[in-house]
C-alpha positions as CSV (number, residue, x, y, z in Angstrom):
1,M,-11.4,13.8,-25.6
2,L,-8.2,14.5,-23.7
3,A,-9.9,17.3,-21.7
4,V,-12.8,14.9,-20.8
5,G,-10.3,12.2,-19.7
6,M,-8.4,14.7,-17.6
7,T,-11.6,16.1,-16.0
8,A,-12.8,12.6,-15.1
9,Q,-9.4,11.6,-13.5
10,A,-9.2,14.9,-11.6
11,G,-12.6,14.2,-10.0
12,I,-11.5,11.1,-8.2
13,S,-8.0,12.4,-7.6
14,A,-9.6,15.3,-5.7
15,V,-11.1,12.8,-3.3
16,Q,-8.0,10.8,-2.7
17,L,-5.5,13.6,-2.6
18,G,-7.6,16.5,-1.5
19,L,-9.2,15.1,1.7
20,P,-5.9,15.2,3.6
21,A,-6.1,19.0,3.4
22,V,-9.1,18.9,5.8
23,A,-7.8,16.1,8.0
24,P,-7.8,18.4,11.1
25,E,-11.5,19.0,10.6
26,I,-12.2,15.3,10.1
27,R,-10.3,14.5,13.3
28,D,-12.1,17.2,15.3
29,E,-15.5,16.3,13.9
30,Y,-15.3,12.7,15.0
31,G,-12.8,12.8,17.8
32,L,-10.3,10.5,16.1
33,S,-6.7,9.5,17.0
34,L,-4.0,10.2,14.4
35,A,-4.0,6.5,13.4
36,A,-7.7,6.4,13.0
37,T,-7.6,9.6,10.9
38,G,-5.0,8.1,8.7
39,A,-7.1,5.0,8.2
40,L,-10.1,7.1,7.3
41,L,-8.0,9.0,4.7
42,A,-6.9,5.7,3.2
43,A,-10.5,4.4,2.8
44,S,-11.0,5.7,-0.7
45,T,-7.7,4.0,-1.8
46,V,-9.0,0.7,-0.4
47,G,-12.0,1.0,-2.6
48,I,-9.9,2.0,-5.6
49,I,-7.6,-1.0,-5.3
50,A,-10.6,-3.4,-5.0
51,T,-12.2,-2.5,-8.2
52,L,-9.6,-1.1,-10.7
53,L,-9.1,-4.4,-12.6
54,A,-12.9,-5.0,-12.9
55,W,-13.6,-1.5,-14.3
56,G,-10.7,-1.9,-16.8
57,A,-12.1,-5.2,-18.0
58,L,-15.6,-3.8,-18.2
59,A,-14.3,-0.8,-20.3
60,D,-12.9,-3.3,-22.8
61,R,-16.4,-4.8,-23.1
62,I,-18.8,-1.8,-23.0
63,G,-16.6,1.2,-23.6
64,E,-15.2,4.0,-21.5
65,R,-18.1,6.4,-21.8
66,A,-20.5,4.1,-20.0
67,V,-17.9,3.0,-17.4
68,I,-16.8,6.5,-16.4
69,G,-20.4,7.8,-16.5
70,I,-21.7,5.1,-14.3
71,G,-18.7,4.9,-12.0
72,L,-18.3,8.6,-11.3
73,S,-22.1,9.0,-10.8
74,G,-21.9,6.3,-8.2
75,A,-18.9,8.0,-6.5
76,A,-20.8,11.3,-6.4
77,G,-23.8,9.5,-4.8
78,A,-21.5,7.9,-2.2
79,L,-19.9,11.2,-1.3
80,A,-23.3,12.9,-1.0
81,L,-24.3,10.1,1.4
82,A,-21.0,10.6,3.3
83,S,-22.0,14.2,3.9
84,L,-24.9,12.9,5.9
85,S,-22.9,10.5,8.0
86,D,-22.6,11.3,11.7
87,T,-20.1,8.5,12.5
88,A,-16.5,7.9,11.5
89,V,-17.4,4.3,10.5
90,G,-20.2,5.5,8.3
91,L,-17.9,8.1,6.6
92,G,-15.3,5.5,6.1
93,A,-17.7,3.1,4.4
94,C,-18.9,5.8,2.1
95,L,-15.4,6.7,1.2
96,V,-14.6,3.1,0.4
97,L,-17.7,3.0,-1.8
98,A,-16.7,6.3,-3.5
99,G,-13.2,4.9,-4.3
100,A,-14.7,1.7,-5.6
101,F,-17.0,3.6,-8.0
102,G,-14.5,6.4,-8.8
103,S,-11.7,4.0,-9.9
104,S,-13.6,3.6,-13.1
105,A,-11.9,6.8,-14.3
106,N,-8.4,5.5,-13.7
107,A,-8.4,2.8,-16.3
108,A,-11.2,3.9,-18.6
109,S,-9.9,7.5,-19.1
110,G,-6.5,6.2,-20.1
111,R,-8.2,3.8,-22.6
112,A,-10.1,6.7,-24.2
113,V,-6.8,8.7,-24.7
114,V,-5.1,5.7,-26.2
115,A,-7.8,5.3,-28.8
116,W,-7.5,8.8,-30.0
117,F,-3.7,9.3,-30.1
118,G,-1.3,7.4,-32.3
119,P,2.1,6.1,-31.2
120,R,3.9,9.4,-32.0
121,Q,1.6,11.4,-29.7
122,R,0.5,9.0,-27.1
123,G,3.3,9.5,-24.6
124,F,2.6,13.3,-24.6
125,A,-1.2,12.8,-24.4
126,L,-0.9,10.3,-21.5
127,G,1.5,12.6,-19.8
128,L,-1.1,15.3,-19.8
129,R,-3.8,12.8,-18.7
130,H,-1.6,11.8,-15.7
131,M,-0.8,15.4,-14.9
132,S,-4.5,15.7,-13.9
133,T,-3.9,13.5,-10.9
134,P,-1.6,15.9,-8.9
135,L,-3.4,18.9,-10.3
136,G,-6.8,17.6,-9.2
137,G,-5.4,16.9,-5.8
138,A,-3.8,20.4,-5.6
139,V,-7.0,22.2,-6.6
140,A,-9.0,20.2,-4.0
141,A,-6.4,20.9,-1.3
142,A,-6.7,24.6,-2.0
143,L,-10.5,24.8,-2.1
144,L,-11.7,22.2,0.4
145,P,-10.6,24.3,3.4
146,L,-12.7,27.1,2.1
147,A,-15.7,24.8,1.7
148,V,-15.2,23.6,5.3
149,H,-15.0,27.2,6.5
150,A,-18.2,28.1,4.7
151,G,-20.4,25.0,5.5
152,G,-18.4,22.5,7.5
153,L,-17.2,19.1,6.6
154,S,-20.5,18.2,4.9
155,A,-19.9,21.1,2.4
156,A,-16.5,19.8,1.5
157,L,-17.8,16.3,0.8
158,L,-20.6,17.7,-1.3
159,A,-18.0,19.7,-3.2
160,L,-16.1,16.5,-3.9
161,A,-19.4,14.9,-5.0
162,G,-19.9,17.8,-7.4
163,A,-16.4,17.3,-8.9
164,C,-17.2,13.6,-9.6
165,L,-20.5,14.4,-11.0
166,V,-18.9,16.9,-13.4
167,G,-16.5,14.2,-14.5
168,A,-19.5,11.8,-15.1
169,L,-21.4,14.3,-17.1
170,A,-18.4,15.2,-19.2
171,A,-17.8,11.6,-20.0
172,G,-21.4,10.9,-20.8
173,L,-21.8,13.9,-23.0
174,G,-18.3,14.2,-24.5
175,L,-16.7,10.8,-24.9
176,R,-17.0,8.8,-28.1
177,R,-14.8,6.3,-30.0
178,P,-13.0,7.6,-33.1
179,D,-14.1,6.4,-36.5
180,A,-10.6,4.8,-37.0
181,P,-9.1,4.2,-33.6
182,A,-5.3,4.7,-33.3
183,A,-3.6,1.3,-33.1
184,A,-2.5,0.4,-29.6
185,V,0.5,-1.5,-31.0
186,D,1.9,-2.1,-34.5
187,D,2.0,-5.9,-34.1
188,P,-1.1,-8.1,-33.7
189,P,-2.2,-8.3,-30.0
190,P,-0.5,-11.1,-28.0
191,T,-2.3,-14.4,-27.7
192,A,-2.3,-14.2,-23.9
193,G,-4.4,-11.6,-22.2
194,P,-2.9,-9.0,-20.0
195,L,-3.4,-11.0,-16.8
196,R,-1.3,-13.8,-18.2
197,D,1.3,-11.6,-20.0
198,P,4.6,-11.7,-18.1
199,A,5.8,-8.5,-19.9
200,I,2.9,-6.4,-18.5
201,W,3.4,-7.9,-15.0
202,R,7.1,-7.1,-15.2
203,L,6.4,-3.5,-16.4
204,S,3.8,-3.0,-13.6
205,L,6.2,-4.3,-10.9
206,G,9.1,-2.3,-12.2
207,T,7.0,0.9,-12.2
208,A,5.6,0.0,-8.8
209,S,9.2,-0.1,-7.4
210,V,9.6,3.6,-8.5
211,V,6.2,4.5,-7.0
212,L,7.3,3.1,-3.6
213,A,10.0,5.8,-3.5
214,Q,7.7,8.4,-5.0
215,I,5.0,8.0,-2.4
216,S,7.4,7.6,0.5
217,L,9.0,11.0,-0.4
218,L,5.6,12.7,-1.0
219,S,4.1,11.4,2.2
220,F,7.0,12.4,4.5
221,L,8.7,15.4,2.8
222,A,6.7,18.1,4.6
223,L,6.8,16.2,7.9
224,Y,10.6,15.8,7.7
225,L,11.2,19.5,6.9
226,H,8.9,20.6,9.7
227,E,10.0,18.3,12.5
228,E,13.6,17.7,11.7
229,R,14.6,20.9,10.0
230,G,12.3,23.3,12.0
231,W,10.6,24.7,8.9
232,S,7.2,26.3,9.3
233,V,4.2,24.3,8.3
234,G,3.6,26.7,5.4
235,A,7.1,26.5,4.1
236,A,7.2,22.7,4.3
237,A,3.8,22.5,2.5
238,L,5.0,24.9,-0.2
239,T,8.0,22.7,-0.8
240,L,5.7,19.7,-1.2
241,A,3.6,21.8,-3.6
242,V,6.7,22.6,-5.7
243,V,7.4,18.8,-6.0
244,Q,3.8,18.1,-7.1
245,V,3.7,20.9,-9.7
246,G,7.2,19.9,-10.9
247,G,6.2,16.3,-11.1
248,A,3.1,17.2,-13.2
249,V,5.1,19.1,-15.7
250,A,7.8,16.4,-15.7
251,R,5.1,13.8,-16.7
252,V,4.2,15.8,-19.8
253,A,7.9,16.4,-20.7
254,A,8.7,12.7,-20.2
255,G,5.8,11.7,-22.4
256,A,6.9,14.0,-25.2
257,W,10.5,12.7,-24.8
258,S,9.3,9.1,-25.2
259,D,7.4,10.1,-28.4
260,R,10.4,11.9,-29.9
261,V,12.9,9.0,-29.3
262,G,10.4,6.3,-30.2
263,S,10.9,4.4,-27.0
264,R,8.9,3.9,-23.7
265,L,11.2,1.6,-21.8
266,G,14.4,3.6,-22.4
267,P,13.2,6.8,-20.9
268,L,11.5,4.9,-18.0
269,R,14.8,3.2,-17.1
270,L,16.7,6.5,-17.3
271,L,14.2,8.2,-15.1
272,A,14.3,5.4,-12.6
273,A,18.1,5.5,-12.5
274,S,18.1,9.3,-12.1
275,G,15.5,9.1,-9.3
276,A,17.6,6.5,-7.5
277,A,20.8,8.6,-7.8
278,T,19.2,11.9,-6.7
279,L,17.4,10.2,-3.8
280,G,20.6,8.5,-2.7
281,L,22.3,11.9,-2.9
282,A,19.6,13.5,-0.8
283,A,20.1,10.8,1.9
284,A,23.8,11.5,1.8
285,V,23.4,15.3,2.3
286,L,20.6,15.3,4.9
287,G,23.2,16.4,7.5
288,G,24.2,19.4,5.3
289,P,22.6,22.8,4.8
290,D,18.8,23.1,4.5
291,G,18.9,24.4,1.0
292,L,21.0,21.6,-0.3
293,A,19.0,18.8,1.4
294,A,15.7,20.3,0.3
295,A,16.8,20.8,-3.3
296,A,18.0,17.2,-3.5
297,L,14.7,15.9,-2.2
298,V,12.7,18.1,-4.5
299,V,14.6,16.9,-7.6
300,A,14.3,13.3,-6.5
301,G,10.6,13.7,-6.0
302,V,10.1,15.2,-9.5
303,L,12.1,12.5,-11.2
304,T,10.3,9.7,-9.4
305,M,6.9,11.2,-10.5
306,A,8.0,11.8,-14.1
307,G,7.5,8.4,-15.7
308,N,3.9,7.5,-14.8
309,G,2.3,8.5,-18.2
310,V,5.1,6.8,-20.1
311,S,4.6,3.6,-18.2
312,F,0.9,3.5,-19.1
313,A,1.7,4.2,-22.7
314,A,4.0,1.2,-22.6
315,A,1.3,-1.0,-21.1
316,A,-1.3,0.0,-23.7
317,E,1.1,-0.7,-26.5
318,M,2.0,-4.1,-25.1
319,A,-1.7,-5.1,-24.6
320,G,-3.3,-4.6,-28.0
321,A,-6.3,-2.4,-28.8
322,G,-9.0,-4.7,-27.4
323,R,-7.3,-5.2,-24.0
324,V,-6.1,-1.7,-23.1
325,G,-8.6,-1.3,-20.3
326,T,-7.7,-4.6,-18.6
327,A,-3.9,-3.9,-18.9
328,L,-4.3,-0.4,-17.4
329,G,-6.6,-1.8,-14.7
330,L,-3.9,-4.4,-13.8
331,Q,-1.1,-1.8,-13.8
332,N,-3.2,0.6,-11.8
333,T,-4.0,-2.0,-9.2
334,I,-0.3,-2.9,-8.7
335,L,0.6,0.7,-8.4
336,F,-2.1,1.5,-5.9
337,V,-0.9,-1.4,-3.8
338,A,2.5,0.3,-3.8
339,V,0.8,3.6,-2.9
340,A,-0.8,1.9,0.1
341,L,2.3,0.1,1.3
342,A,4.8,2.9,1.0
343,P,3.9,5.2,3.9
344,P,3.8,2.5,6.6
345,L,7.0,0.9,5.3
346,F,8.9,4.2,5.1
347,G,7.5,5.4,8.5
348,G,8.6,2.1,10.0
349,A,12.1,2.5,8.6
350,V,12.4,6.0,10.0
351,G,11.3,4.7,13.5
352,L,13.7,1.7,13.4
353,L,16.7,3.4,11.8
354,S,16.9,7.1,10.9
355,W,15.7,9.6,8.3
356,P,18.9,9.3,6.2
357,A,18.8,5.5,6.3
358,A,15.1,5.5,5.4
359,F,15.7,7.8,2.4
360,G,18.7,5.6,1.4
361,L,16.5,2.5,1.5
362,A,13.9,4.3,-0.6
363,A,16.6,5.1,-3.2
364,L,17.1,1.4,-3.8
365,C,13.5,1.0,-5.0
366,P,13.9,2.9,-8.3
367,L,17.1,1.0,-8.8
368,V,15.2,-2.2,-8.5
369,G,12.7,-0.8,-11.0
370,W,15.6,0.0,-13.4
371,W,16.8,-3.6,-13.1
372,V,13.3,-5.2,-13.5
373,L,12.6,-3.1,-16.7
374,G,15.9,-4.1,-18.3
375,P,14.8,-7.2,-20.2
376,L,11.8,-5.3,-21.6
377,A,13.9,-2.5,-22.8
378,A,16.3,-5.0,-24.5
379,R,13.5,-6.3,-26.8
380,E,11.3,-3.2,-27.0
381,R,9.5,-2.5,-30.3
382,R,9.6,1.2,-31.1
383,P,6.2,2.9,-31.3
384,G,5.2,3.4,-34.9
385,A,8.0,1.2,-36.3
386,A,7.4,-0.8,-39.4
387,A,6.2,-4.4,-38.9
388,G,9.1,-6.8,-38.5
389,S,11.6,-4.0,-37.5
390,P,13.4,-4.3,-34.1
């Protein structure tokens, strides 16, 4: 079940995170400006944001197998249609549609994992599930240029369609509900649904604050090293890859840590504080040697990526078994809004101020997340604790 969830998530992540690897080919194919190319690359994210909550609510009603199967099949069809497009507008519309269908995997695959793993395993399992996001993007970034070389941009889009179709087939054939689902929480579900639960909104906003710093760093690390430090494109890209792989491993480690200590909010706050400290340190040493500045940025990137799986485990346990899909859909929607806002905000800060100042401002975001999550940590129920215990 975990492998199926990871496969489904990797399929849509390949679209969102892999297409930038063939951005030069997209730009040449349609004669686009840099701004237009960036808008085209963001098209799938627009579709994802628009439908995440609806797919999560639908998963609570009809189950994740149908939702992922239908959604990723639709995404595959939209990408196949995109391969036939001869205009940038047509390609953008198809990518929006692919994101709108593909977002079904984001909430529903997490819901499937929650049903199969109990509180003492859930953090580790969701850490693995969220590891599939950067890994899916990394595999696509490595293979899509080969597809373009072999058959042009159409071949790359068809390859992405194939990845989504594999995820749809895996879900349709492999997913099922356990005979005795693992409880999402130890207490009865709250009377208010996730959309009216202030605790889930607070958790989502606190996590989104960390994501603002995470995406700012991931979006501009390679550019900073290349343009400001004079690193080669290959060396800068390799550094970004190190952050991605390190973040993937850190997500699994953070999930296992939260299982071991029996807390979600405690590790989340420590990771947020650590990310703020290391990113602030990186801003302070940007004028120093290359190795020191790059190392600080890498560590900050890994720490800001580490808590994603833990935050989704916390949301699932707050929501109750029948509302996991809606809760994860809400949380995903808020996080993807942060994903969309971070690059223009950080780029604007660099233009108005400087690189050190922009990184310094980004370091404040995890600090805000640490503060926002404080009240939740103070009253957190430990996963697996006996009813009535603190």
